[in-house]
C-alpha positions in Angstrom: -17.8 -33.7 -26.1 -21.1 -34.5 -27.7 -22.2 -38.1 -28.6 -25.0 -38.6 -31.0 -27.9 -40.6 -29.4 -28.6 -42.1 -32.8 -25.1 -43.7 -32.9 -24.2 -45.1 -29.5 -20.6 -45.8 -28.6 -19.0 -49.2 -28.2 -17.0 -47.9 -25.3 -17.8 -46.8 -21.7 -18.4 -43.1 -21.3 -15.2 -42.8 -19.3 -13.1 -44.5 -22.0 -14.6 -42.1 -24.7 -13.9 -39.1 -22.5 -10.3 -40.0 -22.0 -9.9 -40.7 -25.7 -11.2 -37.2 -26.5 -9.2 -35.5 -23.8 -5.8 -37.3 -24.1 -5.4 -39.7 -27.0 -6.9 -37.8 -29.9 -5.2 -34.4 -29.1 -1.8 -36.1 -28.7 -2.2 -38.0 -31.9 -3.2 -34.9 -33.8 -0.3 -32.9 -32.3 2.4 -35.4 -33.3 1.0 -35.8 -36.8 0.6 -32.1 -37.1 4.2 -31.6 -36.2 5.3 -34.2 -38.7 3.1 -32.9 -41.5 4.3 -29.3 -41.1 7.9 -30.4 -41.6 7.6 -30.9 -45.4 4.3 -32.5 -46.4 1.6 -29.9 -45.9 0.1 -30.5 -42.5 -2.4 -33.1 -41.2 -5.9 -33.2 -42.7 -7.1 -36.3 -40.7 -5.9 -39.4 -38.9 -7.6 -42.8 -39.2 -7.0 -45.3 -36.3 -8.1 -48.9 -36.7 -9.4 -50.4 -33.5 -10.7 -53.9 -33.3 -14.4 -53.0 -33.6 -14.2 -49.8 -35.7 -12.2 -47.0 -37.3 -11.8 -43.7 -35.5 -11.6 -40.7 -37.8 -9.9 -37.7 -36.0 -9.8 -34.3 -37.7 -8.4 -31.1 -36.4 -11.0 -28.3 -36.4 -10.9 -24.8 -35.0 -9.2 -25.0 -31.6 -9.9 -28.7 -31.1 -10.9 -31.7 -33.1 -13.7 -33.8 -34.4 -13.8 -37.5 -33.8 -16.1 -39.9 -35.7 -16.5 -43.6 -35.2 -16.7 -45.4 -38.5 -18.0 -49.0 -38.9 -15.5 -51.5 -40.4 -17.7 -52.0 -43.4 -17.5 -48.3 -44.3 -14.7 -46.4 -46.0 -13.1 -43.9 -43.5 -11.2 -42.1 -46.3 -14.4 -41.3 -48.2 -16.0 -40.1 -45.0 -13.0 -38.0 -44.2 -13.2 -36.3 -47.6 -16.9 -35.6 -47.2 -16.5 -34.3 -43.6 -13.5 -32.2 -44.6 -15.5 -30.6 -47.5 -18.3 -29.8 -45.1 -16.0 -28.3 -42.5 -14.4 -26.0 -45.1 -17.9 -24.7 -46.0 -18.9 -23.9 -42.4 -15.5 -22.5 -41.2 
C-alpha cells in the first residue's frame, strides 16, 4: 500500500490499511463474479462514503484505490486511470 504524501487521507492509517486488505478485495471479488456471469467483468467500483468517493479498480494481481473528492467526477477519473493502466500493462 502506498499513500501519496501530496494527498493525505481522511482516515487513520489503520482504517486505510484494513480497507485495502479486506474491504476493497472483497468488493472487487463479488463484483467480478457478478460481472463475469453475463455482463463482461468489472472495470471499476465507485463507493460513496460521507466525505469522498473511493474508486477501486482491479489491476494485475491486486487493485488500485483512489480517493476522489465529492466535487470531482469519479466516472471520468475511472476512464482516465483505466486508459493509463491499459497503456502500462
